[in-house]
C-alpha positions in Angstrom: 19.4 -131.9 13.5 19.8 -128.1 13.2 16.2 -127.6 14.6 17.0 -130.0 17.4 19.8 -127.8 18.4 17.5 -124.6 18.1 14.9 -126.3 20.2 17.5 -127.3 23.1 18.9 -123.7 22.9 15.3 -122.0 23.1 13.9 -124.6 25.5 16.6 -124.7 27.9 16.7 -120.8 27.9 12.9 -120.7 28.5 13.3 -123.3 31.4 15.9 -121.1 33.2 14.0 -118.0 32.5 11.0 -119.1 34.1 11.9 -121.4 36.7 15.1 -119.0 38.1 12.9 -116.3 37.2 10.3 -117.2 39.5 12.8 -117.9 42.3 14.4 -114.5 41.9 11.0 -112.6 42.3 9.5 -114.9 44.8 12.0 -115.0 47.6 9.3 -114.9 49.9 6.9 -117.1 48.0 5.5 -120.4 49.6 7.3 -123.3 48.7 4.8 -124.7 46.7 4.5 -121.6 44.7 8.0 -122.4 43.7 7.2 -126.0 42.8 4.5 -125.0 40.5 6.6 -122.4 38.8 9.1 -125.2 38.0 6.2 -127.3 37.0 5.6 -124.7 34.6 9.0 -124.0 33.5 9.5 -127.4 32.2 6.2 -128.1 30.9 5.9 -124.7 28.8 9.1 -125.3 26.9 8.2 -128.9 26.1 4.8 -127.9 24.7 6.3 -125.0 22.5 9.3 -126.7 21.4 8.2 -130.5 20.7 7.1 -129.8 17.1 10.4 -127.9 16.4 12.8 -130.7 17.7 14.0 -132.6 20.8 13.0 -131.5 24.3 15.9 -132.4 26.8 16.7 -129.0 28.1 19.0 -130.9 30.2 22.7 -132.1 29.8 22.3 -135.0 32.1 19.0 -136.0 29.9 21.2 -135.9 27.0 24.0 -137.9 28.5 21.4 -140.7 29.5 19.8 -140.9 26.1 23.4 -141.1 24.7 23.9 -143.8 27.0 20.5 -145.4 25.8 21.7 -145.2 22.4 19.3 -142.9 21.2 21.9 -140.1 20.7 25.0 -140.0 18.8 28.2 -138.7 20.3 28.8 -135.9 18.3 25.2 -134.7 19.0 25.5 -135.2 22.3 28.5 -132.3 22.6 26.4 -130.2 20.4 23.4 -130.7 22.7 25.5 -129.7 25.7 26.9 -126.8 23.9 23.5 -125.1 23.1 22.0 -126.1 26.8 24.7 -124.5 28.5 24.7 -121.6 26.5 20.8 -121.0 26.6 21.0 -121.4 30.6 24.0 -118.9 30.6 21.8 -116.2 28.6 18.9 -116.8 30.5 20.6 -116.2 34.0 22.0 -113.2 32.8 18.6 -111.8 31.3 17.2 -112.2 34.7 20.2 -110.9 36.3 20.0 -107.7 34.0 15.9 -107.1 34.2 15.9 -107.8 37.9 18.3 -105.1 39.1 21.6 -107.2 39.2 20.5 -109.4 42.2 23.1 -111.2 44.0 21.5 -114.5 43.4 19.3 -115.3 40.2 17.7 -118.7 41.1 21.2 -120.2 42.4 21.3 -123.6 44.1 22.3 -122.6 47.5 22.7 -126.0 49.7 21.2 -126.0 53.1 22.8 -129.3 53.9 26.3 -131.0 53.7 27.9 -131.8 50.7 27.1 -135.7 51.0 23.5 -134.8 51.6 23.2 -132.5 48.8 24.8 -135.0 46.5 22.2 -137.9 47.6 19.4 -135.3 47.3 20.6 -134.6 43.5 21.3 -138.0 42.8 18.3 -139.3 43.9 15.6 -137.1 42.7 17.4 -136.8 39.2 17.3 -140.7 39.2 13.4 -140.4 39.6 12.9 -137.7 37.1 14.8 -139.8 34.3 12.9 -143.1 35.1 9.8 -141.0 34.7 10.9 -139.6 31.3 11.8 -143.2 30.2 8.3 -144.9 31.2 6.3 -142.3 29.7 8.4 -141.8 26.6 5.7 -143.3 24.4 2.7 -141.5 26.0 3.1 -138.3 23.7 -0.3 -136.8 25.3 0.5 -137.2 28.8 4.4 -137.3 29.1 5.3 -133.3 29.3 2.6 -133.1 32.0 3.9 -136.1 34.2 7.3 -135.4 33.6 6.6 -131.8 34.5 4.6 -132.8 37.7 7.5 -134.7 38.8 9.7 -132.1 38.5 7.6 -129.6 40.6 6.8 -132.5 43.3 10.7 -133.2 43.4 11.6 -129.3 44.0 8.8 -129.3 46.5 10.0 -132.2 48.5 13.6 -131.3 48.4 12.9 -127.8 49.3 11.5 -128.6 52.4 15.0 -129.4 53.4 17.6 -128.0 50.7 17.7 -126.9 47.2 17.4 -129.1 44.0 18.8 -128.7 40.6 18.5 -131.8 38.5 20.0 -130.0 35.6 23.6 -129.2 35.1 22.8 -126.4 32.8 19.9 -124.9 35.3 22.8 -124.8 38.0 25.8 -123.5 35.9 23.8 -120.7 34.3 23.2 -118.8 37.9 26.4 -119.6 39.2 28.3 -118.0 36.5 26.0 -115.1 36.2 26.5 -114.5 39.9 30.1 -115.8 40.4 29.0 -117.9 43.1 29.8 -121.7 42.6 28.8 -123.2 45.9 29.0 -126.9 45.2 28.5 -126.7 41.6 30.6 -129.8 40.9 27.7 -131.6 42.8 25.0 -130.0 40.9 26.6 -130.9 37.8 27.9 -134.3 38.5 25.1 -136.0 40.7 22.3 -135.5 38.1 24.3 -137.2 35.6 25.2 -140.2 37.7 21.6 -140.5 38.8 20.2 -140.4 35.3 22.8 -142.9 34.0 22.1 -145.3 36.9 18.3 -145.0 35.9 19.4 -146.0 32.3 21.3 -149.0 33.4 18.4 -150.0 35.5 15.8 -149.5 32.7 17.7 -150.9 30.1 18.3 -154.4 32.2 15.0 -154.6 33.4 12.6 -153.1 30.7 14.9 -155.0 27.9 14.1 -152.4 25.7 16.1 -152.0 22.4 17.4 -148.5 21.1 14.8 -146.6 19.2 14.6 -143.2 17.9 15.5 -140.6 15.3 18.9 -139.6 17.0 20.8 -143.4 17.3 24.6 -143.3 18.0 26.5 -143.9 15.2 
């Protein structure tokens, strides 16, 4: 289990460093380049960490697997701790190396709170469904999940911002002391992914499986 904790910490650190780092240095980049950056920000940690341990890198994903029965409660708390710490360290690293910018990949909404909640909820829901339905496709799952992240970032970016990951949103918020709609960026992904688990368990009829059963 220690290996999984280390994997979650390093993977979340890399995800935020790559994705939020790209947003920090690429403020004038076309949206498609930002989407590609997030595709790589998810894919690279998964490919580099999958042999070390688990590859959630997202507290909402870990919560969903806990609800599915694949993660023990005590491990869920530990996963959350290392994921948030990894994200915070990555955000402060970006801030330090890029000259103390005001934003380090922060989620800055361009719509009202209601629309932002629905955006986070809906896209997080689709992301978790992709994770669930590709879970047994070892060769292709990392690419498909990363692709969905990139596509979601692009589609949402046409009108607002998108997190889909409470740790990814919290790290930059803490590093810049900018907490705009942070509660939405933490709660909506969790709710969206929990709904995907409810639907998956009731319609896919899959029994809990895996190495991290709840105890």
